Every structure is written in C-alpha cells, then in structure tokens.
C-alpha positions in Angstrom: 99.4 -117.9 107.7 97.0 -120.2 105.5 99.1 -118.9 102.3 102.5 -117.6 100.7 104.7 -117.4 97.7 108.0 -119.3 97.1 107.3 -121.5 100.0 111.0 -122.9 98.9 112.0 -120.1 100.3 111.3 -120.8 104.3 113.3 -122.4 106.1 111.6 -122.1 109.5 110.8 -125.4 110.8 107.6 -124.9 112.3 106.4 -123.3 109.0 108.0 -126.2 106.8 106.0 -128.8 108.9 102.9 -127.0 108.2 104.1 -126.8 104.5 104.4 -130.4 104.3 101.3 -130.9 105.9 99.6 -128.8 103.8 98.2 -126.3 106.1 100.5 -123.5 104.4 99.3 -123.3 100.5 102.1 -122.6 97.7 100.7 -119.5 96.1 103.2 -118.8 93.1 105.2 -115.5 93.3 104.9 -112.8 94.6 104.2 -110.5 91.3 101.7 -113.3 90.1 100.0 -114.8 92.9 97.8 -117.4 92.4 94.2 -115.5 93.0 92.4 -118.8 92.8 94.1 -120.4 95.2 94.1 -117.0 97.6 90.2 -116.9 97.1 89.7 -120.2 98.0 91.3 -120.2 101.4 89.1 -117.1 102.5 91.8 -114.8 104.3 91.3 -112.5 106.7 94.1 -110.5 105.2 96.5 -110.4 103.2 100.3 -109.1 103.7 101.5 -107.8 100.5 104.1 -105.2 99.5 104.7 -103.2 95.9 107.5 -101.6 94.2 104.8 -100.3 91.9 101.1 -99.9 91.4 101.0 -102.7 88.6 99.9 -105.8 91.3 96.2 -105.9 89.6 95.6 -109.1 92.0 95.1 -106.8 94.9 92.6 -104.8 93.5 91.0 -108.3 93.0 91.1 -109.2 96.2 89.9 -105.9 97.8 86.9 -106.3 95.3 86.1 -109.7 97.3 86.3 -107.4 100.2 89.8 -108.9 101.6 92.1 -106.0 103.3 95.1 -105.8 101.8 98.0 -104.1 104.0 101.5 -103.5 102.5 104.5 -104.6 104.9 107.2 -102.0 103.8 110.3 -103.1 105.9 112.2 -103.5 102.3 112.1 -99.5 102.5 114.1 -99.1 105.5 117.6 -98.1 105.0 119.3 -99.0 108.8 119.3 -102.7 110.0 117.5 -102.0 112.9 114.7 -100.3 110.7 113.8 -103.0 109.4 114.0 -105.4 112.5 111.3 -102.7 114.1 108.4 -104.0 111.5 107.8 -106.9 113.7 105.8 -104.2 115.6 103.4 -103.9 112.6 102.7 -107.0 113.0 102.5 -107.0 116.8 99.2 -104.8 116.4 98.0 -107.6 113.1 98.2 -110.3 115.7 97.2 -108.2 118.9 100.5 -109.1 120.6 102.0 -105.8 120.7 103.7 -106.2 124.3 105.4 -109.4 122.8 106.1 -107.8 119.6 107.8 -104.6 121.2 109.7 -106.9 124.1 111.2 -108.8 121.1 112.3 -105.7 119.2 113.5 -103.8 122.2 116.2 -107.3 123.3 117.3 -107.1 119.3 117.9 -103.7 119.6 119.7 -103.5 122.7 121.6 -106.9 121.6 122.9 -104.9 118.4 123.7 -101.6 119.9 125.9 -103.6 122.7 127.9 -105.2 119.6 128.2 -101.9 117.8 129.6 -100.2 121.4 131.8 -103.4 121.9 133.2 -102.7 118.2 134.6 -99.2 119.0 136.8 -100.6 121.1 138.6 -102.3 118.5 142.5 -102.4 117.7 142.0 -101.5 114.0 139.6 -100.7 111.2 139.9 -102.7 108.4 139.1 -101.8 104.9 136.2 -103.7 103.3 135.0 -104.3 99.9 131.8 -105.7 99.1 129.9 -107.4 96.0 130.6 -109.3 92.9 130.9 -109.5 89.1 127.7 -110.3 87.2 127.4 -110.3 83.7 130.5 -108.0 83.2 129.1 -105.9 86.1 129.9 -105.5 89.8 126.9 -104.6 91.9 127.9 -103.3 95.6 126.0 -101.2 98.3 125.6 -97.9 98.3 126.7 -95.9 101.3 123.6 -95.2 102.0 122.3 -99.1 102.4 121.3 -101.0 104.6 124.8 -103.3 104.1 126.9 -100.6 104.2 125.5 -99.4 107.9 126.1 -103.2 109.2 129.9 -102.7 107.7 130.2 -98.9 109.8 128.5 -100.3 112.6 131.0 -103.3 112.8 133.8 -100.9 112.8 134.6 -101.3 109.2 135.9 -98.5 106.8 133.8 -99.5 103.9 135.5 -98.1 100.4 132.3 -96.9 99.1 130.9 -95.4 102.0 130.8 -92.0 100.7 128.7 -93.0 97.6 125.0 -91.7 97.8 121.6 -93.4 98.1 120.5 -97.2 99.5 120.4 -99.1 96.2 123.3 -100.9 94.6 126.5 -99.4 92.7 127.2 -100.5 89.1 130.7 -100.8 88.3 133.7 -101.9 86.1 136.0 -104.7 87.0 138.8 -101.8 86.4 137.0 -99.8 88.7 136.8 -102.2 91.6 140.4 -103.3 91.0 141.4 -99.7 91.5 140.3 -99.0 94.7 139.7 -102.2 96.3 142.6 -104.5 95.5 144.3 -103.6 98.7 141.1 -103.9 100.9 141.7 -106.2 104.2 138.1 -107.7 104.1 135.6 -108.6 101.4 132.2 -109.5 102.3 128.8 -110.7 100.4 131.3 -111.9 97.1 127.1 -112.3 95.4 126.7 -115.9 95.9 130.0 -117.4 95.7 130.5 -120.2 98.2 134.1 -120.9 97.7 137.6 -119.4 96.4 138.1 -122.2 93.7 134.4 -120.9 92.5 135.4 -117.6 92.0 138.6 -118.5 90.0 136.6 -120.5 87.9 134.2 -117.4 87.6 136.8 -114.9 86.9 140.3 -115.1 87.2 140.7 -111.5 88.2 139.6 -111.8 91.7 143.3 -114.1 92.5 144.3 -109.9 92.4 142.4 -108.8 95.5 144.4 -108.7 98.5 141.7 -110.1 100.4 141.4 -112.7 98.4 145.1 -114.0 98.2 144.8 -113.4 102.4 141.7 -115.9 102.4 139.9 -112.8 104.0 136.7 -113.3 102.2 133.2 -113.4 103.9 129.8 -115.1 102.4 126.2 -115.6 103.6 126.1 -118.1 100.8 126.6 -121.3 102.5 124.2 -120.9 105.3 121.1 -122.4 104.2 117.8 -123.9 105.6 116.2 -127.1 105.4 115.1 -126.5 101.6 117.9 -124.4 100.5 116.7 -121.0 101.0 119.8 -118.3 102.0 119.3 -118.0 105.8 120.6 -114.2 105.3 117.8 -113.1 103.0 115.4 -114.4 105.4 116.7 -113.5 108.9 119.1 -110.5 108.5 116.3 -108.2 108.1 114.7 -109.4 111.5 118.1 -110.2 113.4 120.4 -107.7 112.7 122.1 -108.6 116.0 123.0 -111.9 114.5 124.8 -110.2 111.1 126.5 -107.6 113.2 127.8 -110.5 115.7 129.4 -111.9 112.4 131.2 -109.3 110.8 132.7 -108.0 114.5 134.3 -111.4 114.9 135.7 -111.3 111.6 136.7 -107.3 111.6 138.0 -107.7 115.1 138.3 -111.3 115.9 139.7 -110.2 119.2 136.4 -108.6 120.5 134.5 -111.5 119.9 136.6 -114.6 120.3 134.3 -117.2 120.7 131.7 -116.5 118.5 130.1 -119.1 116.4 129.4 -117.4 112.9 125.7 -117.7 111.8 124.6 -116.3 108.8 128.5 -115.2 107.3 130.8 -117.8 106.9 134.2 -117.8 105.7 134.5 -118.3 101.9 135.6 -122.4 101.5 
C-alpha cells in the first residue's frame, strides 16, 4: 500500500509506522481523492468502492491506464460474508492459499461461538442505536448488525423489520417497544451513562440503562483515535460475536476479555 484516504482512521500499528515514515501517503477523502497525488504515486492498481457512479476521479485514473478494482465488502449482509472478502485481496496479492486459510480460521471460530450460544439458559431481548437530532437510528432486521445479535442468541426487538439498512424512528416509538429490553448495544458513539443523560434525560427510562446493561464499541479506539469496530469488525466478526455472547450469556464465556464492545462507563 502506498496511499490511502483518511489515514487518521487507520489503527494498524505496522501501517501507522509506514504512515509516519511517509511510505503510505494521505490521499484526502474517499469521495474526493487527491488525484494529483494518486497519479504521482504511479500505483499498479486502485482499490475503490462506489455507492453511485459519481466519482469522476476513477474515470481519470482509468484514462491514465491505472486499473480501478471495486471492493464490495460493504454490500454484504452477513458478518461472514464481509470477512470472506479477504479472498479478494488474496487473489490480487497472489496469496490465495493464505487468504483461504485465514478465512477458514475466522469462519470456524465464528460458527463455534454461534453454536456455543445456543446452549444459553436464557435469551435476552436486545435494543440498539440511539437518537441523533430527534431521530433514533437502529439496524434493520436483515442487517449484519442484527445478524450478530441473532447469532449471539439474543432476541433483537426489530428483527422482523425488512431491509439491511437503518430504521429511523421517534423516541416515543422506541420507548414503547424497547423500554423493557434486557440489553442495549451500540448506543451510537456514546461512551458513558453520564454522557447519555446529558444528551437526553429520557434515556434513563430504559431498563437496560437503569440496570447498567448498555454496551458500546465507542470506547475502543486505536492510536490515532479511529474506532476499531469500524476498522476490524468486518474482517474479524468472530471477535464481535465473542464480545456479544460474553455479555448476553456470561455463563458461556465467563473468562473472555472483551475486545471491541465494552460496558458503557
């Protein structure tokens, strides 16, 4: 790798060393790459992604005879589906056997934890998300976030909603359905109960808040402040599942040291 946008979001220590030495260049933002710098690096290939067809810089690179290959891991609807994209990079780097082996290890680990969760003595009800400008955003029932909850043997309150994006609800709607939820995961980027109370006093009405059963990934950051969940969860879904099973069913993984999700402070 010789260049990437938003280097401040990269927490991998080997990559950070290369960034510090200037061997990995900052290229701006995903949607507005610094085209002059990209061209100056003379890359053999550009790994891109596209939500629409409006990234004109890709056309410029193609005209400069630089291939643009699209990474579509973000479109996958399941945790293991995202992780399997390591095979895509295995092909590009001529390391297919190594990529296959790594994915097999991750898949085996994930399925083992999922099977362990089925032995749980109870199945907690689970709420997710939080308010942003008076709108409560939370995962739809077909999303990868909802799949994590299901595979951890939790009963996600919105698992019947169709689609793999986000629901946009009012506080009143969520209170009506989620007030008595046993556990609350991923409350936006809140890091503490006090921070949540200051943002909106109505959070105190939720049972999970009162029982201190709220778990966040916002407290787990890399050296440059990037949230490790966004960087690592798609590649290591087994780590996410271990954390959730540990919190949902403490009797199953009592000695697990949470890696991405932690109790709200």
